C-alpha positions in Angstrom: 61.8 71.4 -30.6 62.9 68.3 -28.8 65.8 66.2 -30.2 65.2 62.7 -31.3 66.8 60.0 -29.2 67.5 56.4 -30.0 66.7 54.1 -27.1 69.1 51.3 -26.6 67.4 47.9 -26.4 70.2 45.7 -25.3 69.9 42.0 -24.4 67.8 41.2 -21.3 69.6 41.9 -18.1 69.4 39.7 -15.0 68.0 41.4 -11.9 67.4 40.6 -8.3 64.6 42.5 -6.5 64.3 43.8 -2.9 60.9 44.6 -1.6 60.6 46.4 1.8 57.3 45.3 3.3 55.3 47.5 5.6 52.1 45.4 5.6 52.2 41.7 5.0 48.7 41.9 3.4 50.2 43.9 0.5 53.1 41.4 -0.1 51.6 39.4 -2.9 50.4 42.5 -4.7 53.8 44.2 -4.3 55.6 41.1 -5.7 53.3 40.8 -8.7 53.5 44.5 -9.6 57.3 44.8 -9.3 57.7 41.6 -11.3 55.6 43.0 -14.1 57.5 46.3 -14.0 60.8 44.4 -14.4 59.4 42.4 -17.3 58.3 45.6 -19.0 61.8 47.0 -18.6 63.2 43.8 -20.3 64.7 42.5 -17.1 64.8 38.8 -16.0 64.0 38.6 -12.3 66.2 35.9 -10.8 65.0 36.2 -7.2 62.9 38.5 -5.0 64.1 39.3 -1.5 61.9 41.0 1.0 62.1 42.3 4.6 59.4 43.6 6.9 60.6 47.1 7.7 59.1 49.4 10.3 61.9 52.0 10.2 64.1 51.9 7.1 67.8 51.8 7.4 69.0 55.3 6.5 72.1 54.0 4.9 70.8 51.1 2.7 67.1 50.9 3.4 67.5 47.1 4.1 69.2 45.8 7.3 72.8 44.7 7.3 71.9 41.1 7.6 69.8 41.3 4.4 72.7 43.1 2.6 74.9 40.1 3.5 72.3 37.6 2.4 72.0 39.3 -1.0 75.8 39.6 -1.3 76.1 35.8 -0.6 73.5 35.1 -3.3 75.3 37.2 -5.9 78.5 35.3 -5.3 76.9 32.1 -6.7 74.4 33.8 -9.0 75.9 36.8 -10.8 73.3 39.4 -11.8 73.5 42.8 -13.6 71.5 44.9 -11.2 69.4 45.2 -8.0 65.9 46.7 -8.2 64.6 48.2 -5.0 60.8 48.6 -4.8 61.2 51.9 -2.9 62.2 55.5 -3.6 66.0 55.7 -2.8 68.1 58.7 -2.2 71.3 59.1 -4.2 73.5 58.1 -1.3 71.4 55.0 -0.6 71.8 53.9 -4.2 75.5 54.5 -4.0 75.9 52.7 -0.7 74.0 49.6 -2.0 75.9 49.7 -5.3 79.2 49.8 -3.4 78.2 47.1 -1.0 76.9 44.6 -3.6 79.0 45.5 -6.7 76.0 45.8 -9.0 74.0 48.6 -10.6 71.1 49.7 -8.4 67.7 51.0 -9.6 64.9 52.2 -7.4 61.2 52.0 -8.2 61.1 55.5 -9.7 64.1 55.0 -12.0 62.7 51.7 -13.1 59.3 53.3 -14.1 61.1 56.2 -15.8 63.2 53.7 -17.7 60.1 51.9 -19.0 58.8 55.3 -20.1 62.1 56.0 -21.9 61.7 52.7 -23.7 58.2 53.4 -24.9 58.2 57.2 -25.7 57.9 57.6 -29.4 56.4 61.1 -30.0 58.4 64.3 -29.5 56.0 65.2 -26.8 56.5 62.0 -24.9 60.3 62.3 -25.3 60.2 65.9 -23.9 58.1 64.7 -20.9 60.4 61.7 -20.1 63.5 63.8 -20.5 62.1 66.3 -18.0 61.4 63.5 -15.6 64.9 62.1 -15.9 66.5 65.4 -15.4 64.4 66.1 -12.3 65.2 62.7 -10.9 69.0 63.1 -11.6 69.3 66.6 -10.3 68.6 65.6 -6.7 71.0 62.6 -6.9 73.8 63.9 -9.1 76.5 64.2 -6.6 75.8 60.8 -5.1 75.4 58.9 -8.3 78.4 60.3 -10.2 81.3 57.9 -10.2 79.1 55.0 -8.8 76.5 53.9 -11.3 78.8 55.1 -14.1 81.3 52.3 -13.5 78.8 49.8 -14.8 78.6 51.4 -18.2 76.2 53.9 -19.8 73.7 51.4 -21.2 71.0 49.1 -20.0 68.1 49.6 -17.6 68.2 52.9 -15.8 70.5 54.5 -18.4 68.2 54.6 -21.4 66.5 57.4 -23.3 67.4 61.0 -23.3 68.9 60.9 -19.8 71.7 58.4 -20.6 74.6 60.9 -20.5 73.3 63.1 -17.6 75.7 61.6 -15.0 78.5 63.5 -16.6 76.8 66.8 -16.8 77.0 69.6 -14.3 74.1 70.8 -12.1 73.8 74.1 -13.8 73.4 72.6 -17.3 70.7 70.2 -16.0 68.8 73.1 -14.3 69.0 75.2 -17.5 67.7 72.3 -19.5 64.8 71.7 -17.1 63.7 75.3 -17.5 63.8 74.9 -21.3 61.8 71.6 -21.1 59.2 73.1 -18.8 58.6 75.9 -21.3 58.1 73.3 -24.0 55.6 71.5 -21.8 53.7 74.8 -21.1 53.4 75.3 -24.9 51.9 71.8 -25.2 49.5 72.5 -22.4 48.4 75.8 -24.0 47.8 74.0 -27.3 45.6 71.5 -25.5 43.7 74.3 -23.8 43.1 75.9 -27.2 41.9 72.6 -28.6 39.5 72.2 -25.7 38.1 75.7 -26.3 37.6 74.9 -30.0 35.9 71.5 -29.1 33.5 73.2 -26.7 32.7 75.9 -29.2 31.8 73.3 -31.7 29.9 71.1 -29.2 32.3 68.2 -29.5 32.6 66.0 -26.4 35.9 64.5 -25.2 36.1 60.9 -23.9 39.4 59.6 -22.4 40.4 56.0 -21.8 41.9 55.7 -18.3 42.9 52.9 -16.0 45.6 50.8 -14.5 48.4 50.2 -17.0 48.0 47.1 -19.2 44.2 46.8 -18.7 43.6 46.8 -22.4 43.0 50.5 -23.2 44.9 50.6 -26.5 43.2 47.4 -27.7 39.8 48.9 -26.8 40.8 52.2 -28.6 41.8 50.2 -31.7 38.5 48.2 -31.6 36.3 51.3 -31.2 38.1 53.6 -33.7 39.3 50.9 -36.2 42.9 52.1 -35.6 46.0 50.0 -35.2 48.1 51.8 -32.5 50.7 49.7 -30.7 49.5 47.5 -27.9 51.5 44.9 -26.0 51.1 42.8 -22.8 53.5 45.0 -20.9 53.1 47.8 -18.4 53.2 51.3 -20.0 53.5 49.7 -23.5 51.5 52.7 -24.8 52.8 56.0 -23.6 52.0 58.6 -26.3 48.6 60.2 -26.4 46.4 59.4 -29.5 43.0 61.0 -30.3 40.5 59.9 -33.0 36.8 60.4 -33.8 34.5 57.8 -32.3 31.2 57.5 -34.1 28.3 56.7 -31.8 25.5 56.4 -34.4 22.7 58.8 -35.4 25.4 61.2 -36.9 26.8 61.7 -33.4 30.5 61.4 -32.6 33.0 62.3 -29.8 36.8 62.6 -29.6 38.2 59.4 -28.0 41.7 59.7 -26.5 44.1 56.9 -25.4 46.6 58.0 -22.9 49.2 56.8 -20.4 48.1 54.1 -17.9 48.3 54.4 -14.1 50.1 52.4 -11.4 50.3 52.5 -7.6 52.7 55.0 -6.0 53.0 56.8 -9.4 56.2 58.9 -9.0 55.6 62.6 -8.6 58.4 63.3 -11.1 56.3 61.6 -13.7 53.0 63.3 -12.6 54.8 66.7 -12.9 56.6 66.0 -16.1 53.5 64.5 -17.8 51.2 67.3 -16.7 50.5 68.1 -20.4 49.4 64.6 -21.2 47.4 64.4 -18.0 45.6 67.6 -19.0 43.7 65.4 -21.5 42.4 63.4 -18.5 41.5 66.5 -16.5 39.6 68.1 -19.4 37.6 65.0 -20.4 33.8 65.1 -20.4 33.8 61.3 -19.7 36.3 58.8 -18.5 36.2 55.2 -19.8 37.9 53.4 -16.8 39.3 50.2 -18.3 39.9 47.4 -15.9 41.5 44.0 -16.4 38.8 42.0 -14.6 40.8 38.8 -15.0 43.6 40.2 -12.8 43.4 38.8 -9.2 43.9 42.3 -7.9 41.4 44.1 -10.2 39.5 45.7 -7.3 42.7 47.1 -5.8 43.6 48.5 -9.3 40.1 50.2 -9.5 40.8 51.9 -6.2 44.3 53.1 -7.3 42.9 54.5 -10.5 40.0 56.2 -8.9 42.3 57.9 -6.4 44.6 59.2 -9.2 41.6 60.4 -11.2 40.2 62.2 -8.1 43.6 63.7 -7.3 43.8 65.0 -10.9 40.4 66.6 -10.6 38.9 64.4 -13.4 35.2 64.3 -14.0 33.2 61.9 -11.9 31.4 60.8 -15.1 33.0 57.4 -15.4 32.1 54.2 -17.1 34.0 51.2 -15.7 34.7 48.7 -18.5 35.5 45.3 -17.0 37.7 44.1 -19.8 38.9 40.5 -20.5 35.7 39.1 -19.2 36.2 36.1 -21.5 39.0 35.0 -19.1 36.7 34.9 -16.0 36.2 31.5 -14.4 33.3 32.6 -12.1 30.6 35.2 -12.1 31.2 38.6 -10.5 28.9 41.3 -9.2 28.4 44.2 -11.6 27.8 47.7 -10.3 25.6 50.3 -11.9 28.2 52.2 -13.9 30.1 49.0 -14.9 29.9 46.9 -18.1 31.4 43.5 -18.9 33.5 43.6 -22.0 36.0 41.7 -24.1 38.1 43.2 -26.8 39.0 39.7 -27.9 35.4 38.6 -28.4 34.2 42.1 -29.4 31.1 41.8 -27.3 28.9 44.6 -26.0 30.3 47.2 -28.4 26.8 48.6 -29.2 25.9 48.6 -25.6 29.0 50.5 -24.7 28.4 53.1 -27.4 24.8 53.6 -26.1 26.2 54.1 -22.5 28.7 56.6 -23.8 25.9 58.6 -25.5 23.8 58.4 -22.4 26.6 59.7 -20.1 27.5 62.5 -22.6 23.9 63.8 -23.0 
C-alpha cells in the first residue's frame, strides 16, 4: 500500500516565466497556458520573458543576452523561482539556477507539482510518486546540491518526491519497481471491473477534455454528487465513478478523470497509465469543452489527438460547456451540443444523446 503524504501548501511564491517561442502564431496561446499552470501551482507570475529560438542553447536553453536581461530584472525585482516552459535537462536547470540565483522549474516539474498538490486518493499519490521518481532519476546528479540550497519546500518540492534529492539512485530505482507493481495491480483491478461490467451489460461513459473545461461540475450535475471542482488546471486528479440514470430504467457508469493539456509530459502518461485505462476502456467519451475559452478549437484538437493516441473509442459527444458566457453565435457540428452547467440547460437532451450513442 502507498504511504500517505501531507502536501505543503506554503504562501504564494513569486515567479518569473521564460517561454522559448518556435512559432509566433503560438505565442499568445503559450503565454495563456503557462500563466494558468503557474496560477494552479499557487505561483504569482511577476513577468513573462520570451525569445524566438530556432536552435536552443545547449547550456541554458535561452541565449546569454536573455540570461543577463533576466538577471538584471531580478536585481530590482526579487523572485522565488524561474519557470521555463520547456523540458530541461538536469544540467540546464542547474546552470540556470547557478546563473540567476533562484530555483528553476521546467514545464514537466511544474505540472507534476500541480498533480502533487491535488492527488488525494492512494492511487493518485502512487501515480504521482512514480512520475516524480522517474523525473528525478534522470536528473539526480545534476540537481543534487543545486535546487536543494533553496530549501525543501514550495513549488517543485511538494508531495511524495520532496526528499528525493538526497536519495541515491539505487533506492529510487528500487522504489520505481515497487510503484510500477502497484500500478499494475490497479490496472488489473480495472480490467476485472471492465469484464464484470461487460458481463452485466453495463456501459462505461468517461468525461474527457482539456483541463478546467468543467468536467467535474458536469459530473456533479449529472450524478447529483459533490466532488471537488475549482477554477484551476488539474483541480480534479482522482478518478471518480458513479451510476448515471438515463431514464426508462437504463443507466451507465459515468467516470470523471484527469484533464488533458498540450505537450502532456510522457512521465505522467506512463505513471497515470492505470487512470488512463478508464479512458481507453470507455464505450463513450463525453468530450467537455470550455467554449468561452478563446482557444477552445485548439483545445479540442489537443484533446482529440491525446484520445486518439490512447486508442480511445471514436464514439464521442462534444459538450460545448459554459455557453452562457458566449457573446456571439458559433457553428455547431453534428456530434456537438451546447451546454451550461451553471444554467443546467439541455440535461435531458444530453441524456438522450448518451442513450443514442450507447445503443
